[in-house]
C-alpha positions as CSV (number, residue, x, y, z in Angstrom):
1,M,-12.0,-8.9,3.5
2,R,-12.5,-12.5,2.5
3,Q,-16.2,-12.1,3.1
4,I,-16.4,-9.4,0.5
5,W,-15.3,-11.8,-2.2
6,T,-17.5,-14.8,-1.2
7,D,-20.2,-16.0,-3.6
8,E,-22.7,-15.2,-0.8
9,N,-21.9,-11.5,-0.8
10,K,-21.6,-11.4,-4.6
11,F,-25.0,-12.9,-5.1
12,R,-26.5,-10.7,-2.4
13,I,-25.4,-7.6,-4.4
14,W,-26.6,-9.1,-7.6
15,L,-30.0,-9.6,-6.1
16,E,-30.0,-6.1,-4.7
17,I,-29.2,-4.7,-8.2
18,E,-32.0,-6.7,-9.8
19,I,-34.6,-5.6,-7.2
20,L,-33.5,-1.9,-7.5
21,A,-33.8,-2.1,-11.3
22,C,-37.4,-3.5,-10.8
23,E,-38.2,-0.6,-8.4
24,S,-36.9,2.0,-10.8
25,R,-38.9,0.7,-13.8
26,G,-42.2,1.0,-12.1
27,I,-43.4,-2.5,-12.6
28,P,-46.9,-3.4,-11.1
29,R,-46.9,-2.9,-7.3
30,K,-48.2,-6.4,-6.7
31,D,-45.4,-8.0,-8.7
32,L,-42.7,-5.8,-7.0
33,A,-44.0,-6.7,-3.6
34,T,-43.8,-10.4,-4.5
35,I,-40.3,-10.0,-5.8
36,K,-39.2,-8.2,-2.6
37,R,-40.9,-10.7,-0.4
38,R,-39.9,-13.9,-2.1
39,A,-36.6,-13.2,-3.9
40,R,-33.7,-15.1,-2.5
41,F,-31.0,-17.6,-3.6
42,E,-29.0,-20.6,-2.5
43,V,-25.3,-20.7,-3.4
44,D,-25.3,-24.5,-3.7
45,R,-28.4,-24.5,-5.9
46,I,-26.8,-21.9,-8.2
47,T,-23.7,-24.0,-8.4
48,Q,-25.8,-27.0,-9.4
49,I,-27.7,-25.1,-12.1
50,E,-24.5,-23.6,-13.5
51,K,-23.2,-27.1,-14.3
52,T,-25.9,-27.2,-16.9
53,T,-26.0,-23.5,-18.0
54,N,-22.3,-22.9,-17.9
55,H,-23.3,-19.3,-17.1
56,D,-23.2,-18.1,-13.5
57,L,-25.7,-15.2,-13.9
58,I,-28.3,-17.2,-15.7
59,A,-27.9,-19.9,-13.0
60,F,-28.5,-17.2,-10.4
61,L,-31.5,-15.8,-12.2
62,T,-33.0,-19.3,-12.5
63,N,-32.6,-19.9,-8.8
64,V,-34.2,-16.6,-7.9
65,A,-37.1,-17.3,-10.3
66,E,-37.7,-20.6,-8.5
67,H,-38.6,-18.7,-5.4
68,V,-40.3,-15.7,-7.0
69,G,-42.6,-17.4,-9.5
70,P,-44.4,-15.7,-12.4
71,A,-43.4,-12.2,-11.2
72,S,-39.8,-13.1,-12.0
73,R,-40.5,-12.1,-15.6
74,H,-39.7,-8.5,-14.5
75,I,-36.3,-9.4,-13.2
76,H,-33.4,-8.7,-15.5
77,E,-35.7,-7.1,-18.0
78,G,-33.5,-5.1,-20.5
79,L,-30.3,-5.9,-18.6
80,T,-27.2,-7.8,-19.7
81,S,-25.1,-9.9,-17.4
82,S,-22.4,-7.3,-17.1
83,D,-24.8,-4.7,-16.0
84,V,-25.2,-6.8,-12.8
85,V,-21.7,-8.2,-12.6
86,D,-19.7,-5.0,-13.2
87,T,-21.9,-2.9,-11.0
88,A,-21.6,-5.5,-8.2
89,M,-17.9,-5.7,-8.7
90,A,-17.7,-1.9,-8.2
91,V,-19.5,-2.3,-4.9
92,Q,-17.1,-5.1,-3.9
93,M,-14.1,-3.0,-4.9
94,T,-15.3,0.0,-2.9
95,Q,-16.0,-2.3,0.1
96,A,-12.4,-3.7,-0.2
97,A,-10.9,-0.2,-0.6
98,D,-12.7,0.9,2.6
99,I,-11.0,-1.9,4.6
100,L,-7.6,-1.1,3.0
101,I,-8.0,2.6,3.8
102,G,-8.7,1.7,7.4
103,D,-5.7,-0.5,7.5
104,V,-3.4,2.3,6.3
105,K,-4.8,4.7,8.9
106,Q,-4.1,2.1,11.6
107,L,-0.6,1.5,10.3
108,Q,0.1,5.2,10.4
109,K,-1.0,5.4,14.1
110,V,1.5,2.7,14.9
111,I,4.3,4.3,12.9
112,A,3.6,7.7,14.5
113,A,3.8,6.3,18.0
114,K,7.1,4.7,17.3
115,A,8.5,7.7,15.6
116,K,7.6,10.0,18.5
117,K,9.3,7.5,20.9
118,Y,12.6,7.6,19.0
119,K,12.2,11.2,17.7
120,R,15.7,12.3,18.9
121,V,17.5,9.0,19.0
122,P,20.5,9.4,16.7
123,M,21.6,6.9,14.2
124,I,23.7,6.9,11.1
125,G,22.1,7.7,7.8
126,R,23.3,5.6,4.9
127,T,23.6,6.2,1.2
128,H,24.7,3.3,-1.1
129,G,24.7,1.3,2.1
130,V,27.6,3.4,3.4
131,H,27.7,5.7,6.3
132,A,26.7,9.2,5.3
133,E,25.6,11.7,8.0
134,P,23.6,11.3,11.2
135,I,19.8,11.2,11.3
136,T,17.4,10.0,14.0
137,F,15.4,6.8,14.1
138,G,12.4,8.9,14.6
139,L,13.1,10.7,11.3
140,K,13.4,7.4,9.5
141,L,10.0,6.5,10.8
142,A,8.6,9.9,10.0
143,L,9.6,9.3,6.4
144,M,7.7,6.0,6.5
145,Y,4.7,7.7,7.9
146,D,4.7,10.2,5.1
147,E,5.0,7.5,2.4
148,F,1.9,5.8,3.8
149,S,0.1,9.2,3.7
150,R,0.6,9.0,-0.1
151,A,-0.5,5.3,0.0
152,L,-3.7,6.5,1.7
153,G,-4.2,9.1,-1.0
154,R,-3.7,6.5,-3.7
155,L,-6.3,4.1,-2.3
156,K,-8.8,6.9,-1.9
157,R,-8.3,8.0,-5.5
158,A,-8.5,4.4,-6.7
159,R,-11.7,3.8,-4.7
160,D,-13.2,6.8,-6.5
161,I,-12.1,5.6,-9.9
162,V,-13.8,2.2,-9.6
163,A,-17.0,3.5,-7.8
164,V,-18.8,3.4,-11.1
165,G,-21.7,1.2,-12.2
166,K,-23.5,0.6,-15.5
167,I,-27.1,-0.5,-16.4
168,S,-26.9,0.3,-20.1
169,G,-27.7,-3.0,-21.8
170,A,-26.0,-5.3,-24.2
171,V,-23.6,-2.8,-25.8
172,G,-24.2,0.3,-23.7
173,T,-26.9,2.0,-25.8
174,Y,-29.8,1.8,-23.4
175,A,-31.8,0.2,-26.2
176,H,-34.1,-1.7,-23.8
177,M,-33.5,0.4,-20.7
178,N,-34.2,3.9,-19.6
179,P,-31.0,5.7,-18.3
180,K,-32.9,6.7,-15.2
181,V,-32.8,3.1,-14.1
182,E,-29.0,3.2,-14.2
183,Q,-29.0,6.5,-12.2
184,Y,-31.4,5.1,-9.6
185,V,-29.5,1.8,-9.1
186,C,-26.1,3.5,-8.9
187,R,-27.3,6.1,-6.5
188,K,-28.8,3.5,-4.2
189,L,-25.4,1.7,-4.2
190,D,-23.4,4.8,-3.6
191,L,-21.9,4.6,-7.1
192,R,-21.7,7.0,-10.1
193,P,-23.2,5.9,-13.4
194,D,-20.5,5.5,-16.0
195,R,-20.7,8.4,-18.4
196,I,-20.4,5.9,-21.3
197,S,-20.0,2.2,-21.4
198,T,-20.1,-0.8,-23.7
199,Q,-21.3,-4.1,-22.5
200,I,-18.9,-3.5,-19.6
201,V,-17.2,-0.8,-17.5
202,Q,-13.9,-0.2,-19.2
203,R,-11.0,-2.1,-17.6
204,D,-8.5,0.8,-17.3
205,R,-10.4,1.6,-14.1
206,H,-9.7,-1.8,-12.6
207,A,-6.1,-1.6,-13.8
208,D,-5.8,1.7,-12.0
209,F,-7.2,0.2,-8.9
210,L,-4.8,-2.7,-8.8
211,S,-1.9,-0.5,-9.7
212,A,-2.7,1.5,-6.6
213,V,-2.9,-1.7,-4.6
214,A,0.5,-2.8,-6.0
215,L,2.1,0.6,-5.3
216,V,1.0,0.4,-1.7
217,G,2.6,-3.1,-1.7
218,C,5.8,-1.5,-3.0
219,S,5.9,0.8,0.0
220,I,5.4,-2.2,2.3
221,D,8.3,-3.9,0.4
222,R,10.5,-0.8,0.8
223,W,10.0,-0.7,4.6
224,A,10.1,-4.4,5.2
225,Q,13.5,-4.4,3.3
226,E,14.6,-1.5,5.5
227,F,13.9,-3.5,8.7
228,R,15.7,-6.5,7.2
229,H,18.8,-4.5,6.6
230,L,18.7,-3.0,10.1
231,Q,18.6,-6.5,11.5
232,R,21.7,-7.7,9.7
233,T,24.3,-8.9,12.2
234,E,26.8,-6.2,11.2
235,V,24.1,-3.5,11.7
236,L,21.6,-4.8,14.3
237,E,20.1,-1.5,15.1
238,A,16.5,-2.9,15.0
239,E,15.1,-6.4,15.0
240,E,11.8,-8.2,14.5
241,F,10.3,-9.4,17.7
242,F,11.3,-13.0,18.3
243,T,8.6,-14.9,20.3
244,V,9.2,-17.5,23.0
245,G,9.5,-20.9,21.3
246,Q,10.1,-19.5,17.9
247,K,12.9,-21.2,15.9
248,G,15.1,-19.5,13.3
249,S,16.8,-22.4,11.6
250,S,16.6,-26.1,11.6
251,A,20.4,-26.3,11.5
252,M,21.6,-23.3,13.5
253,P,19.9,-22.8,16.8
254,H,21.3,-19.2,17.2
255,K,19.4,-17.8,14.2
256,R,16.9,-14.9,14.6
257,N,15.8,-14.1,11.1
258,P,13.6,-11.3,9.8
259,I,11.2,-13.8,8.3
260,T,8.0,-11.7,8.5
261,S,9.7,-8.8,6.6
262,E,11.0,-11.2,4.1
263,R,7.5,-12.6,3.6
264,L,6.2,-9.1,3.0
265,C,8.8,-8.4,0.4
266,G,7.9,-11.6,-1.4
267,L,4.2,-11.0,-1.4
268,A,4.7,-7.5,-2.8
269,R,5.9,-9.2,-6.0
270,V,2.6,-11.0,-6.3
271,L,0.7,-7.7,-6.1
272,R,2.9,-6.3,-8.8
273,G,2.3,-9.3,-11.0
274,N,-1.4,-9.0,-10.5
275,A,-1.3,-5.3,-11.5
276,V,0.3,-6.4,-14.8
277,A,-2.5,-8.9,-15.3
278,A,-5.0,-6.1,-14.8
279,M,-3.2,-4.0,-17.4
280,E,-3.5,-6.9,-19.8
281,N,-7.3,-6.8,-19.3
282,V,-7.6,-3.3,-20.6
283,A,-7.4,-4.3,-24.3
284,L,-10.6,-6.2,-25.1
285,W,-12.3,-6.9,-28.4
286,H,-14.7,-4.2,-29.6
287,E,-17.5,-3.7,-27.1
288,R,-16.3,-6.6,-24.9
289,D,-14.9,-10.1,-24.8
290,I,-14.7,-12.3,-21.8
291,S,-11.0,-12.8,-21.5
292,H,-10.8,-10.4,-18.5
293,S,-13.4,-12.2,-16.4
294,S,-11.4,-15.3,-15.4
295,V,-8.4,-13.1,-14.5
296,E,-10.4,-10.8,-12.3
297,R,-11.9,-13.7,-10.4
298,V,-8.3,-14.3,-9.2
299,I,-6.6,-11.0,-9.1
300,L,-9.2,-8.8,-7.4
301,P,-9.9,-11.1,-4.4
302,D,-6.2,-12.1,-4.1
303,S,-4.7,-8.6,-4.3
304,T,-7.1,-6.9,-1.9
305,T,-7.0,-9.8,0.6
306,L,-3.2,-9.9,0.3
307,L,-2.8,-6.2,0.8
308,D,-5.1,-6.3,3.8
309,Y,-2.9,-9.0,5.3
310,M,0.3,-7.2,4.5
311,L,-0.8,-3.9,6.0
312,V,-2.0,-5.5,9.2
313,T,1.2,-7.5,9.4
314,L,3.5,-4.5,8.8
315,A,1.7,-2.7,11.6
316,K,2.5,-5.6,13.9
317,V,6.1,-5.6,12.8
318,V,6.5,-1.9,13.6
319,D,4.6,-2.1,16.9
320,Q,6.7,-4.9,18.1
321,L,10.0,-3.8,16.6
322,L,13.0,-4.1,18.9
323,V,15.1,-1.0,18.7
324,Y,18.7,-0.8,19.9
325,P,19.8,2.8,20.6
326,R,23.2,1.7,22.0
327,R,24.0,-0.2,18.8
328,M,23.0,2.9,16.8
329,K,25.4,4.9,18.9
330,A,28.2,2.4,18.4
331,N,27.6,2.4,14.6
332,L,27.6,6.2,14.6
333,E,31.1,6.1,16.1
334,A,32.4,3.2,13.9
335,S,33.7,5.5,11.2
336,K,35.7,7.5,13.7
337,G,34.1,10.8,13.0
338,L,34.2,10.7,9.2
339,I,30.4,11.3,9.2
340,H,31.2,15.0,10.0
341,S,33.3,15.6,6.9
342,Q,30.7,17.9,5.3
343,A,30.6,20.1,8.4
344,V,34.4,20.5,8.2
345,L,34.2,21.2,4.5
346,L,31.6,24.0,5.0
347,A,33.5,25.4,8.0
348,L,36.7,25.8,5.8
349,T,34.8,27.4,2.9
350,K,33.1,29.9,5.3
351,K,36.5,30.9,6.5
352,G,37.3,31.9,2.9
353,M,39.0,28.8,1.5
354,T,38.0,27.7,-2.0
355,R,35.7,24.7,-2.2
356,E,38.3,22.8,-4.2
357,K,41.1,23.4,-1.7
358,A,38.8,22.6,1.3
359,Y,37.6,19.4,-0.3
360,E,41.2,18.3,-0.9
361,L,42.1,19.0,2.7
362,V,39.1,17.2,4.2
363,Q,39.4,14.2,1.8
364,R,43.1,13.9,2.6
365,N,42.4,13.6,6.3
366,A,39.5,11.3,5.7
367,M,41.7,8.9,3.7
368,L,44.2,9.0,6.6
369,T,41.4,8.1,9.0
370,W,40.4,5.1,6.8
371,A,44.0,3.9,6.7
372,D,45.1,4.7,10.3
373,A,43.9,4.1,13.8
374,K,43.5,7.8,14.5
375,T,40.1,9.4,14.5
376,F,39.1,12.0,11.9
377,R,39.1,14.7,14.6
378,E,42.7,13.7,15.6
379,C,43.8,13.8,12.0
380,L,42.4,17.3,11.5
381,L,44.0,18.6,14.6
382,E,47.4,17.4,13.4
383,D,47.0,18.9,10.0
384,A,48.7,22.3,10.0
385,A,46.8,23.5,6.9
386,V,43.5,22.9,8.6
387,M,44.6,24.4,12.0
388,K,45.8,27.5,10.2
389,V,42.1,28.2,9.4
390,L,40.2,26.7,12.3
391,T,40.7,26.8,16.1
392,R,40.7,23.7,18.2
393,R,37.3,24.8,19.7
394,E,35.8,25.2,16.2
395,V,37.0,21.7,15.2
396,D,35.4,20.2,18.3
397,D,32.1,22.0,17.7
398,L,32.0,20.5,14.2
399,F,31.6,17.0,15.7
400,S,28.3,17.8,17.5
401,L,25.1,15.8,16.6
402,E,22.9,18.7,17.4
403,V,23.0,20.3,14.0
404,H,21.5,17.2,12.6
405,M,18.5,17.3,15.0
406,R,17.8,21.0,14.6
407,E,14.8,20.5,12.2
408,V,13.4,17.3,13.6
409,D,10.4,19.0,15.3
410,N,9.6,21.0,12.1
411,T,9.9,17.8,10.0
412,F,7.5,16.0,12.3
413,K,5.0,18.8,11.9
414,K,5.3,18.9,8.1
415,V,4.5,15.2,7.8
416,G,1.6,15.5,10.2
417,I,2.9,13.6,13.3
418,K,1.7,15.5,16.3
């Protein structure tokens, strides 16, 4: 990913655009052959020239002309700087998107493998951080897999949105350039010509791209935070892998902290901030000003490189995640059966009791369970009003975990985990 945003790669694409433009304009064959044979650049020389020109593309053209000689008069004919810069940037963004798309696909493979391994391992589901009803750890990961399916779709759509170039001149009117040049250059670069442009490609495209990048970062944030919560001492149902020789605290030798997940949560904030900066770039003066340029030199390389790192790192966290089914079982049992309260409520209403009355009975026994040492099941069995409606066998059946696993296989199929 870093290679995509180097000056070397940028100038290589610039040179390719200039040569393609020369090809499409039908300049004298001898001059075209000279340009193709001799055109090259040196990054250090461009940097040196730019100290005088204070203009990177002019410095680039000057350096190329030093190698090409008189035939260089055909280079950049009828073009403006942004014809080259924006079209090259589109190539770079599609190159970056391809890497990110590959990263998400690899992450999904890792998630799917883990989800299948723990497909039917029961654990407590939590709402508001409080025990709700049983799920399985596999279902939790299947949800993660599905979220990154949407992330994959976002990146593909974002790639398509920015895969647009322009060779339309100083204010987009093709005054000194045949539109066929634009069509030729873009086709050769696997881009679409922008339907209409000014001096630049409009920056809502770039904002869309970085918004998609930030949203993928939000999904990383969401799951890194999930793993952090699961590692809390009071929960400890899953834990980041702790390597030999790793230290958790300078003061407390016992500490094993979810530092990688915390790092991912923090970096997601940078992506969101960069997306806001991209949105600020949309409103430019008239046919173009240059206020967006300095921002893009930071946020495009940083955001794509950062997301690349974050996706690869999250895949490693998931792959090496330590999972503790015994602790999951203990936590399931910690609320003494209260997690089956809805099953009891529904059983009572199916027997003909009104929902209001059934809710009152179930809640009354739930509050006794919270306050007493007895289990929820024991409280129900001692409640004459409940036992008048349900048999002992029926009460026992209501505390089975199987009903919560009934649709696991179908859910896996729906999200595409085979």
